[in-house]
C-alpha positions as CSV (number, residue, x, y, z in Angstrom):
1,M,0.0,-0.1,0.0
2,N,2.8,2.2,0.5
3,K,3.9,2.1,-3.0
4,P,0.6,3.4,-4.6
5,A,0.8,6.3,-2.1
6,R,4.2,7.3,-3.2
7,N,3.3,7.2,-6.9
8,Q,0.5,9.6,-6.3
9,G,2.7,12.0,-4.4
10,A,5.3,11.8,-7.1
11,Q,2.7,12.4,-9.9
12,Q,1.3,15.4,-8.0
13,Q,4.8,16.8,-7.7
14,K,5.5,16.4,-11.4
15,Q,2.4,18.3,-12.5
16,A,2.9,22.0,-12.8
17,P,0.6,24.5,-11.2
18,P,-2.2,25.8,-13.4
19,E,-0.8,29.4,-13.1
20,L,2.5,28.4,-14.5
21,I,1.0,26.6,-17.3
22,Q,-1.2,29.6,-18.0
23,R,1.9,31.9,-17.8
24,F,3.7,29.6,-20.2
25,L,1.0,29.8,-22.7
26,E,0.9,33.6,-22.5
27,V,4.6,33.7,-23.1
28,Q,4.2,31.4,-26.1
29,S,1.3,33.7,-27.4
30,R,3.5,36.7,-27.2
31,E,6.4,35.0,-28.9
32,L,4.1,34.0,-31.8
33,D,2.8,37.5,-32.0
34,I,6.4,38.9,-32.1
35,K,7.3,36.3,-35.0
36,V,4.2,37.2,-36.8
37,R,5.1,41.0,-36.7
38,E,8.8,40.1,-37.7
39,L,7.5,38.2,-40.8
40,E,5.3,41.2,-41.7
41,L,8.2,43.6,-41.4
42,E,10.4,41.2,-43.5
43,A,7.6,41.0,-46.1
44,Q,7.3,44.8,-46.1
45,R,11.1,45.1,-46.5
46,E,11.0,42.8,-49.3
47,K,8.3,44.9,-51.0
48,N,10.3,48.0,-50.5
49,N,13.4,46.5,-51.9
50,K,11.5,45.3,-54.9
51,A,10.1,48.7,-55.6
52,V,13.5,50.3,-55.2
53,A,14.9,47.6,-57.6
54,E,12.2,48.3,-60.3
55,I,12.7,52.1,-60.0
56,S,16.6,51.5,-60.4
57,I,16.1,49.3,-63.3
58,K,13.6,51.7,-65.1
59,A,16.2,54.6,-64.4
60,N,19.1,52.6,-65.9
61,L,17.1,51.7,-69.0
62,D,16.2,55.2,-69.5
63,D,19.8,56.4,-69.0
64,R,21.0,53.8,-71.5
65,S,18.4,54.7,-74.0
66,D,19.4,58.5,-73.7
67,E,23.1,57.3,-74.1
68,R,22.4,55.3,-77.1
69,T,20.5,58.1,-78.7
70,H,23.4,60.5,-77.9
71,V,26.0,58.2,-79.4
72,E,23.9,57.7,-82.6
73,K,23.4,61.4,-82.9
74,V,27.2,62.2,-82.5
75,S,28.0,59.3,-84.9
76,R,25.6,60.7,-87.6
77,Y,26.8,64.2,-87.3
78,G,30.4,63.1,-87.5
79,M,29.7,61.1,-90.6
80,I,28.0,64.2,-92.1
81,L,31.0,66.4,-91.3
82,I,33.4,63.9,-92.9
83,G,31.4,63.6,-95.9
84,F,31.1,67.2,-96.3
85,I,34.9,67.8,-95.8
86,V,35.7,64.9,-98.3
87,T,33.3,66.5,-100.8
88,L,34.7,70.0,-100.4
89,F,38.3,68.6,-100.9
90,A,37.2,66.8,-104.0
91,A,35.6,70.1,-105.3
92,V,38.8,72.0,-104.6
93,A,41.0,69.3,-106.2
94,C,38.7,69.3,-109.3
95,Y,38.8,73.1,-109.5
96,C,42.6,73.1,-109.2
97,L,43.0,70.4,-111.9
98,Y,40.6,72.4,-114.1
99,L,42.7,75.5,-113.6
100,G,46.0,73.6,-114.3
101,K,47.4,74.4,-110.7
102,E,48.7,71.1,-109.7
103,A,51.2,72.8,-107.4
104,L,48.4,74.4,-105.4
105,L,46.6,71.0,-105.1
106,M,49.8,69.3,-103.8
107,K,50.1,72.2,-101.2
108,V,46.5,71.8,-100.1
109,A,47.0,68.0,-100.0
110,E,50.1,68.4,-97.9
111,I,48.3,70.7,-95.4
112,I,45.5,68.3,-95.1
113,A,48.0,65.4,-94.5
114,I,49.8,67.3,-91.8
115,F,46.5,68.1,-90.0
116,A,45.4,64.4,-90.5
117,A,48.6,63.1,-89.0
118,G,48.3,65.5,-86.0
119,F,44.8,64.4,-85.4
120,F,45.5,60.7,-85.5
121,T,48.5,61.1,-83.5
122,G,46.7,62.8,-80.7
123,F,43.8,60.5,-80.9
124,G,46.2,57.5,-80.5
125,Y,47.9,59.1,-77.6
126,Q,44.7,59.7,-75.9
127,A,43.5,56.1,-76.5
128,I,47.0,54.8,-75.1
129,K,46.7,57.0,-72.0
130,K,43.0,56.1,-71.4
131,S,44.0,52.4,-71.5
132,S,47.0,52.7,-69.3
133,N,44.9,54.4,-66.6
134,K,42.3,51.6,-66.5
135,T,42.1,49.3,-63.6
136,P,41.3,45.7,-63.9
137,N,37.9,46.2,-62.4
138,D,36.9,49.0,-65.0
139,D,36.0,46.2,-67.6
140,I,33.3,44.8,-65.3
141,Q,29.9,46.5,-65.6
142,H,28.0,46.9,-62.5
143,D,24.2,46.4,-63.1
């Protein structure tokens, strides 16, 4: 008889008081509420990051579109200018040949050759200087 009495006493000691169980449930409820709020905040952060990324992508696309338009325009005007200069030189050459002034034509060709040599020398120097100032990370585009 002694043994069953001991088992009942041990079972009563193992059971937690109802206040402790109630307190534990309240703490668990609070923790769940906090986790729900954290998840809501994380979802809001993700929405904000998505909005910022979309705006950034749109700005980059607009910027690149404007850059392409500018490059096309500069290239087109450059070609028109070169065409005009070649046409003007051809007209002067034809006029000099018509008048029989080959010496004047040779002098004009010499002057143009000197200017062209200076231009291409400067252009080459600038390209070499620009490539030597590049760092290895300059080739990587950051999107």
